[in-house]
N, C-alpha and C positions, 0 to 999 in steps of 0.2 A: 646663356651663351655657351657654358661648358657642355650642357646637355646637347645643344644643337651641334657643336663640333664633334662630340662623341658619336652622335648619330651619323654624321657625314662620314666619319672614319669607318664606322660599323658597316654601313651599306656599301661603301666603296670597296673595301677589302672583301666584303661578303660576296659581291658579284664578280670578283676577280679570283681571289685566293679560294673562294668557295668551290670553284671547278676542280682544283687540285684536291681539296679536302673530300669532295665527292668520290674521286678516284681512289684516294687513300681509304676512305670508308668502305667502299665496295670490296676492294681487295682484302681489307682487314676482315670483313665478314666472311669472305671465302676461306681465309686462312684459319678462322675460328674452329672449324671442324675438319681440319686437314687430315688428322690421324684417323678419325672415324670414316671419312670418305674413302681414304686409301684402303682401309680394311674392308669396306663394303664392296669396292670394285676389284679387290684382290684377295678374295676369300681363299683362293687356291694357294696364295703365297703366305698368308698369315695363319691359316688353320690346317690341321692335319687330323687324320683318323686316329683316335685313341687305340692303343694296342696293349695286350696283356704283358708283353715283355717290358722290362724296365727301360727308362729313357737313358740316353748316354749322358755322362758327366761332361762338364765343360772341357776337361782335359781330353776325354775321348773324342769329343767333337773337334777339338783342335787337331788331334792326331789324324783323324779321318780327312778333315778338310785339307791339311797340308799334303797328305798323300795324293789327293785329287788335284790340288793346285800348288805344286811345289814352289812356284815363284811368288806366291802371294805373301804379303806381310800383314799379319793379323794384329789388330789393335786390341780387340776384346771379344769375349764370348758372353752372350746373354741367354739365360734359360728362364723358363716360367714354371710355376707350380701347376698351372692348368694342364691337364693331359692332352688337350687339343690345340695348345698354342705352339706355334713354330718357334724354334730357337733362332738367334741372330748372331751371325759372325760379321764383325765390323773389320774391314780391311782398309789398308792405306790406298788412297786414290789421289793422283796428282790433281791439285787445285781444289780438293774437297777438304774443308777445315775439319769436319767431323767424320771424315772417312766415308766409306760406302757400306751400307748394310746389305748383307746377303742372307736371305732366309733359308734355313735348312730344317730338315725333318729331325726332331730330337731323338727319334728311335733308330734311324738308319744313317743319319748324317747326309742324306741325299739332298742336293741343292734343289730348292723349290723355284718356281717361275719368278722372274724378276718382277719387282713391284712397278706396276704401270701408274702413270700420273705424276711421278716425282718431278719430271721436267716442267710440267705445267705449274705445279705449286711453287717450284723454285722461281719460275718466271713471275708468278703473282707476287711472291715475296720480294723480288727485286723491284717491282713496281711500288709495292707498299712501303718499302723502306728507303728507296732512293730513286724512284721514277726511272729506273734503268739508266741512270746517269752518274753512276759511281759516287764519289765523295761529294761532287757538286750537287747531285740529286739529294743526297742525305742532308746537305745544308738547306736545300729548298724545303724538304719535308720538315726539317726542324723549324724553319720559319713558319710553315703552315701550322705546326703544333703550337707555337707561340701565339699565332693569330687565333687558334681555336680557344685558348685560354682567354684571350681578349674578347672574343665573341661571346663566350659564356658570361663573363663578368659584366661586360658592357650591356649585354642583352638583359641581364637581371636589373641592372641600374636603370636602363631605359624603360623597362616595363614596370618598375616599382610604382604601385598606385598609392593614392592617399588613403584609400580604405582597403583593408586586407580581408580576404576570405579564401578558404580552401577551394570553394567552388570556382571562384574567379581565377585562381592560380593554376588549378590542375584539371579542370573539366573543359572539354571541347564543347562548342556550341554549334552542332550540325545544322541548326535552323538558319544560321547566318548565310548570306550570299555575297557574291562579288568580292570587293576588296576587304570587307569586314571578315568574311570567312577565311580568306588567305592570311590576313594578319593574325586572326585567332589561332589558326593551324600552326603558323610559324612560331607564335609566342608560347602557346600551351605545350606543344610537343617539345619545343626548345627547353621549357622548364623541366619536363620529364627527363631530358637528356643531360641535365647539369652534372650529376655525379659521374655518369659514364664518360662524358667528354673531358672533364677535368682529369679523370683517371687515365684515359687514353693519352692525353697531352703530357701530363707530368711524367708518366713512365716512358712514353714514346720518345721524349726528348733525350733520354739517356743513350739512345742509339745514334743520335745526330751530333750532339755537342759534348765534348769531353768536359768542358767547364760546368755544364749542367749536371753531368754524371758525377763529377767530384762533389759538387754542392749537394746533390741528392743523397749520396752516401754519407756526407758529413752531417746532414740533418738527421739521418737515420742513426748516426753514431756508430757506424761500422767502417772498417777499412775499405778503401776504394778497390773494387774488383776490376782489374785491367782486362780488357778484351783484346786478345791477340789477333793479329791479322792472319788470314789463311796462310798455312804453310804447305807449300807444294813440294818441298824437298822430301826425299825418301831416305830414311836411315836404315842401314843394314842391322838386323838384330844381333846382339852380342852373345846370346845364348843359343845353344843347339836346340833342335826340335825336341829331342828326347829330354833335355834338361827342362825346357819350358813345360812339356807335358807333365813331368814329375812334380814340378813346383805347383802347377795349377791343381793337380790332383790332391796334393798335400794340403793346399789351402782350402780346397773344397771340403775335404773330410774334416778338417779342423773346424771349419765354420759351423758345420752341422753339429759337431760334438759340443762346441763351446757357446755358440750363439743361437742354435736351434734352427728351425725351418719355418718360422712364422713370417714369411715374406711372400710377395706376389711374383716378383722377378728378381733375378740376381745377375750381376755382371762382374766377371773376373777380367781385369786388364792383363794383357800379356806382360809378364814380369820382364824388367829391364836388366835385373841382376839377380844374384842368388840369395839376396838378403831379405827382400820384402816382396809381397804381392798385394796389390790394391784391389779392394772389392767394394762395389756399391750395390745397394739393394733397396727395394721399395717395400713398405709395410703391406700386410695382407690387403688392407683397404687404404690405399694412399690418399692423402688430402688432394693432391693434384699431380699432374704429369711430371713435375720437377721436384716433388717432395722426396728427395733422394737421401738415404742414409749411406754412410761410408765407414769402412774399417780397413786397417792395414795389418796384414799378417806378417809376423816376424818369424822367419824360417828357423833361425838359430834356436829359439826357445819354444817353438811351436805354440805361439800365443798371439793374441790380437791387441794392438794398441791403437791410439788415435781413432777410437770409436766415436763417431759423430751421428747422433740420432736426430732426425729432423724434428720430431715431436718435442724434443727437449730444448730446442733453440728458443731464445726469446723472440718476440714478435718482430723486432727490427731486423734481426738476422734472417728470419724466415722471409721477410719481404726482400731483403738485399739479395738473397740467393734464389729468388723466384720472381724476378722482374717480368719475365714473359707471362707466367700465369696471372700475375696481378694485372698486366696490360690486357690480357684476353678475358679476364674475369673468372677463370677457372679456380683461382686462388680462393674465391669466396663461395664456391660450390657450383654445381651444375646448373641450377636455375639462374644464378647471376650471370653465368657464362652465356646462357641462351639470350638473356635480356641484353647483354653487352653486344652480342652478335646483331640483334635487331637494331640496337642504337647505332651501330656502325653502318648498317645497311640503310638507315634513314638519313644519313648525312646529305645525300643529294636533295632531299626534301627542302632543306633550308636554302640551298643554292637556287632551286627552282622558284620557291615562294618569294625569296628575296628579289629575284629578277622580276617576278610578276608585280610585286609591290612597287619596285622602281619604275617599271614601265607605266603603271597607273599614275604614279606621281608625275612622270614626264608628260603624260597626256593631259593631266589637270593643269600643269604649268602652261602648256601650250594654249589651252582654252582661256586661261587667265590672261595670257599675253595678248590673245586676240581681242579680248574684252577691253583691255587697256588701249590697244591700237585703235579700236573703233571709237573709243571715247576721245582719244587724241588730246589736244591741249585745251579743250573747251571747259575743263573743270576750273572753277574760279578759286583764286587764293583768298578772296575776301567774300565768302559765300554765306548765304542765309541758312543753309543746311550743312551739317557735317555728317558724313557717313563713316562710321568706324567698323572695321572688320577684324575678325580673329580667325585664322585659318590654319589647318594642319596640312591639308592636301591641295589647297588652292580653290576649292569650290566656293567658299565664302567670299574670297577676294574677287572671283569672277562675278558673282552675283552683285557685289558692291559696285563694281564698275558698270555692270549692266543697268543697275538701278540709277546710277549717276547719268548714264546715257539717256535714259528715259526722262530724267529731270531736265536735262539740257534740251531735249527735243521740245519740252514744254516751256522753255525759256526760264527755268528756275535754276538759280546758281547753287552750286554745291561743291563740297570738297571731300575727297576720299582719303582716309588716313588709317594706317594700321592701329589696332587697339593698343599695341605695345607703346605707341607714341602718345596715347591719351593720358591726361592727368586730371585730377580733381579740379585743379586751377582752371584748366581749359573748359571743363564742363560747367563750372560756375559762370564762365563768360558766354556760354552758348545758350540758345533758346530752343532750337529745334535740332534734334539729333536722331539719326537712325543707327541701330546696331545690327550687324549681321555676323553671327558668331557660330562657330562649330564647337562640338563637344568631342573630346579626345580621351581615349583610355576609359577609365571607370568613372565617367562623369566629370572629368577634369577639363580645364581650359587647354587650348592648344599650347604647344611649347612656347610659341612666340609671345603669348599673352600671359605667361607665368609672372612676369614682373608687374604687370597691371594688377593681377590678382593679389600679389604679395604686398604691394605698396599703395594701391589705390582702393581696393575693396576693403582694406582694413580700416579705412577712414570713415567718418560718419558726417559728411557735409550736408548742408542745407541746399537741396536742388529743387526747391519748391517752384522756382521759375522755369524749370526745364520741362519741355514736352518731348516725348521720345516714342519711337516704335522699335520693336525688336523682332528680328527673324532669326530663329534658332535652328541649326542644322544638326541632325543626328541620324540614328538608325533605330527603328523600333525592334530590331533584332536584339538590341541590348535594352530590354524592357526596364530593368532596374535603374539604369542610368541614362535613359533616353533624354537627350537635350539637357543633360545635367548642368553644364556650365551656363546655358541659356537661362535655366530656372534660377540659378544662383545670381546671375547678373540682373535679371528682372526683379528679384526680391530685394537686392541691394538698392536698385533705383527707387523702388516703391518705399523702402525704409528711409531713403534719403528725401522722400516727399516729392519726387519727380512724378509728372503726370503722363500716363500712357495715352497715346493717340488712339489706340485700339488694342484689344487683347493681343498678347504676343503670339506669334505664329510659329508652329513647329513643323519642320520638314523632315520626312523620313526618306533617306536614300534618294534625294533629289526629286521627290514627287512633284510632277509638273502642276498638278491641281493646287497644291499648297503654295507653290511659287506664284501661280496666277492669283490666288487669294491675296498674297502680299501686295501685288501691284494694284489689284482692285481696291484694297483697303487704303493704299496710299492715294489713289485717284480720288476717293471719296473725301479724304482729308484735305487734299489740295483743291478740290472742286474742279479738277481738270481731267480730261480723258488722256490717260497715258498710252492709249492705243497698243496695249499689250494683249496678245491672244496666244493661245497654244499654237505651236507650229503645225502646219499641215504638209503632209507628204503625199504625192500622187504616185500610185503604182499603176502599171499597165499589165494586163493579163497576157501571158505568153504561153504558147503551146510547145511542149517538148517533142520535137520531131525525131530526135535520135539521141541515144545514150549508150555509150560503149566503153568498156575497159580497154585501155590501149597499152597496158604493160603487164599482161598476164605472165607469170613466171618470175617477175622481178623480186629482188630481195626487199624492196621497199613496199610501202603501202600502195594499194591499187589507185591508179589515176584514171579518171573518166573524162572523155571528150563529149560535150553536150552541144546540141544544136537546137535553138529555140526561135520560133517565129511569132511576131506580135499578132494578137487576136483583135486588137482595137478597143476592147472594153477598158474603162478607166475606173480605178478604185481610189478613193480619197481616205487618208488616215489622219484623224485629229484626235489626239489623246489615245484612248482605247477604242475609238469608234472607227469602223470600216464602212464606207458608204460607196456603193457603185453609182457612178455619175453618168448622165447622158452627155455626150460630147460630140462636137462637130468633127467631120473628117480631118480637118486641119489639127484639131486638138488631139485626135487619136493618133496622128502620125508620130512616129518615134524617130529620133536621129541621135547621132553621137559622133564624136571624133575619135581618131586613133589615140589610145592612151586612156580613154574614159573607163568608168567602173560601173558595174551593176550592183545594186543593193537588193538582195533576195530576202523576202519575208519568209522566215522559216515556218514549217508546219510539222504536225504530229503524224506519226505512222498510224496505219489502220489498226494495228495491234494496240497501240497506246490509246487510241480513241475508244476501242471496244472495251478495254479494261476500265477506262474512266466512266463509260456509260454504265457498266455493271456496278462499279463502286458507288455511283450516285443515283442509280435507278433511273437513268435517262433513256427515253425511246431512241432507237437507232435512227429514226427519220430526222432528228434534229442535230445529229452529230456533225453534219457538214458545217454548222455554225462554229464548231469548236476546233476546226483544223488548225487555225493560226493562233490559238489561245494557249496561255501558260497553264498547263494542267497540273503543275507541281505545287505552286504557291497559291493555294485556293483559300480565300478568306473563310474564317470560321462561320460567319453568318451569311454565307453566300446563298443567293436566292435561285440558284440553278439557271441563271441567264448568262449566255455566252458573253454579252457585251459588258458584263461586270467583272470579267476576268481580264488580266493584262494580256496584251499581245506578246507573242514571242519576239525576240530581237531579230534584227536583220544581220545578214552576213554579206561581205563584199568580195567580188571577184573581178579580175581584169578581163576586159573584152578582147578576144583574139581576132575579131572580124571587123569589116568595114560596113557602113550602112548599105552601100550598093550591093552587098552580097545578100541582103534581104533577111538576114538572120543573125542572131547573137551566138557566137561560138565561145565556149568556156572550157578551161582545163581545171578540174577539181580533184584534189587528192583526198581520198577517203581517210578520215581520221578516226582513231579508236580512243575513246575516253571512258573511264568508269565502267568498263565492261561492255560498252555499247559504242555506237557510232556518234561522231560529233554532231552538234545541232544542225549546222549548215550543210556539211558534207554528207551526213546521213540522209537528210531530206532530198538533196539534189541527186545523189548517186544511187539511192536505193528506195527510200520511202515514198517519194512523190510519184504517183502513177503517171505513166506517159500519156494517158488520155485525159489527165486533169490539167487545169491551168496553173501556171506558176506566176505569182505576183512579184514583179521586179520594177525597180526604180532606177533609171539611168542617171548617174551622178557625174557631172563634169569634173574632170581632173586636170585643170589647166597646167599644173606644175609638171605634168608628164606629157604634155602635147609636144609635137614636133616644132622646132624653130622654123620659121618661114624663110629658109635660105637653102642654098645648095651645098652647104659645107658637108664634109664627110661625117658619117654617123657611126659610132661604136655602140653596139648593143650587147649588154652583159646580162645573163639570166641564169637562174638555176631552177630545176624542177618545174612546177606549174607557173613560175614567173615567166616562162617562155611566152605565155599567152599575152602578157603585157607588151612584149617587144614585137610579137608577130604582127599585131595591127599596125605598129609603126613602120615595120619593114614593108608591109603591103602598101601602105600609103606612099612611101618613097618609091617603091617599084612602079606604082601607077603614075607617078610624076617623072619617071625615067631618071631618078637620082640613083646612080649605081655605085657611089662610093660608100658601100656598106660593109661592115665587119661585125660578125656575130661570134660571141664567146658564150658557150653553153656548158653547164655542168649538171651531171646526174650520176646515178650509181653504175648502171651497166648499159653498154651500148646496144647489146642484143635486145633488151627489153625497154629501156628508158630513153631512147632517142626519139622523143615525141615529134610528130610532124616531120619526120626525116625525109620523106619523099618530096614534100614541098620545099624544104630547105635545100636539098640536093638539086632540085629543078632550078631554083633561083641561082644556085652557084653555077650550074651548067649554062644558064642563060646570061651569065655575067652580071646579074643583079646583086649578088653577094661576092665581093672581091675576096674575102677570107672567111672561113668558118673554122674555128678552133673549139674542140670539145674536150672536156675532162670527165672521164667516167671513173669515179673513185674506186670502185670495187673490181675493176678489170685488171689490176696489177697489184703486186705485193705492196708497193709503196703508194699510198693514196695520193691522188692528184686532184686538186679542186680548181674551180674556175679562176680563183685569184692567183693560183700558181701560173696559169697561162699568161697572165699579164706580166709577171716577172720574166717568163721565158721570152715573151714578145716585147720586151721593154723598148728596144730600138724602134720597132714599128709603131708602138704606142706613142712614143715621143714625136715621131715624124708626123703621124696623123694629127696629133694635138697642135703641132706647129702649123699645120695646114688649116686649122680652124675647126677640127672635129668636135662634135657634140657627143657626150657620153651619156647613155641611157642605161640605168641599172634597175632590174625588176626581179624580185624574189624574196627569199627569207631574210629577215632583219638579222637574226642571230646566225652567226657562221658566215654566210656568203657576203651579205652587205658590208659587215664590219671587215671581213677579210679583203674584199675588193677595195674598200676605202683605204685600208692600210697599204695594200699593194700599190694603189695609185699614188699615195703619198711617198712611198719608197721610190717609185720610178720618176714621178714628176716633181716631187717636193711639196711641202705644205703650202708654200706661198703661191705656187702656180695653181694648185687645186682650189685654194680659196678664191683665186682670181676667176677660175672657171665657174665657180658657184655664183659669183657676182655677175658674170656675163651670161648666166643661165645656160651654161654649156655642160653642166654636171647635174643631170636630172635623175631623181630616184623615186621609185614607187615600191617600197619594201614593206613587209608585213611580218 
């Protein structure tokens, strides 16, 4: 229970706070090399030509600068031992805590060009430390750092395996695919980052919380260093320019006589009185940018006291005086600083992979719920068979309910129960049991079954009366632990003298053939036909009539409009087999409703096919058979037959046209992933030749069909989601239903107002009563489609009161969530939930 609760907290804050941590990480990486970047882009400010003449002393630089800038108030003068390094004059500037650095030529005191880029890095620093929100932002960043500590510690705990190995903890497994690869990437890279993220968080919190800073210094055993707020007041110097020049020259001469010149840079602070002059300097090879030495010159006796050398400080004092270098990693050397920068840059990785894992869990829960719903209440409470499942992501549970459904169709009573509720006492009373279990982590049981493993598998009952069958789920990508928990459970049952109905079946990554074997084996045991076959999907061949990019010049990725016409031929897919069928004209006819979706079977590019043919020595005349095959995951013992390779997956797109137009119109945004184009968008927008057939399956999408009434309709879309609402608007226009309101969002009106001519024509014809657009990049303050709902709150309320139906199509992240939030803000949670019940709030988001 504790582990489950910890996991829930980990993912919830991970997909929320993770966004802010990503921003903090990216800005931190930028700041890691601020000094080097500024020097690189401002070489004319930081570097000078070495001259034969001696360089000016700090006192002489002070005198020359004051002659050129009599109203300036100088804080300090910094000189370097390198003959090509510029000197720095730090002057008072209102609002600048550390003053303004003015670069000057150390030979002539001539002012060098101003340093470019300072404003940018200051802005980045404000984001990094406080999200440009002042003290409130600092508190938020502090909370994010606390959560980062939690993520690291909870992540280690959640990942902790029963068997340890360096390979398992620290090595990525690039051969993994799908959810397994995402989890492996999240966990392994997260392990690499442990030291860095704890370092960032522990030191970063000292800028956000005074109580943490006090505790931090207390733990170090040093006095708390108070950070003063910026002081914008300007104090008039109490000494004359001549007195200041004389004191600085005197301190300079004495420093070289008494302490030598073994330094890389030296800073003399402008004296405040005639008694002392403060000097700071860095070693010839400093440990880091804050490894500063200091000394105080006593004018009266021409000597130095309060000499503090950084190298002589104990470690705790070094850390206390170098929080920023520790935070950035430079305290530990240049290589560690570089790794810390990479670690900071990788923070978005965990936010993205966390979201992907979350979405995959949601998808699996939905499938499981569908399986439960199909089963309904037909499962007997006094059943001849018991089906126990142990699941981590929901797949085993879904299969358990699917199996129960097949039993009920055969009039065989059964009961489905989580393995966590199973006890030895129950098994002793059972005669026939099915186990459907997943393996999690390094061969372990799913979290929910941990108690079963702990309390039940530790017993040694006599189950000689029990007959069982076992279906074990896992991934062969984890060869060492494939179906590890299934193997453990199977062995325990055998050791307890239970009798297997047939050899236990292992399923890798939901392999349909293995699942079919499970049902066939059960059918033999039962002596009944469970009527389970692999699903068949029928594709139609379509000819691509036209394909054009419709947003050339846009800041966003290219968007293509495609027109496809049916060719009549029908292709059936069963498992990995594609078979062209002979069909009647009626069977070849295609039809759809507004709101429906096409599933496109993706294909390989000509270049990919050519490379594959060369790799395996295949003749070019057979490569047409490989167009739709997965050419990446090729079995080791492959016999060079296309039908023995898996098919590529399908991709779904909203249809923007009606059947009476005689063609399917699509809007597809070209996606770039892993240095190339996305599987579906690459095939449809570039790789698929226009003279070749495209295999598409039209899938009904009833949840996004128009309601059969004349109520007003509100259409909300962003990007290529416009396609989904275009077909709905077309259908309403054909039925002379004119109470239509479109809200559309994209980047730039000039390039990204897709199908604008048709939309404007509808508006002029009175078919669209209102058209509101949000183009986020056309003004300084970004405006999104959800902002339009807030702006038009009164109209929205009026339309909903008149019975309007709301249709939303577009991206799930960002737009859909933002629209839902805006609708709740305007209409209230209760009314929006009521709209869902009435099917007046319909969404098709991806």
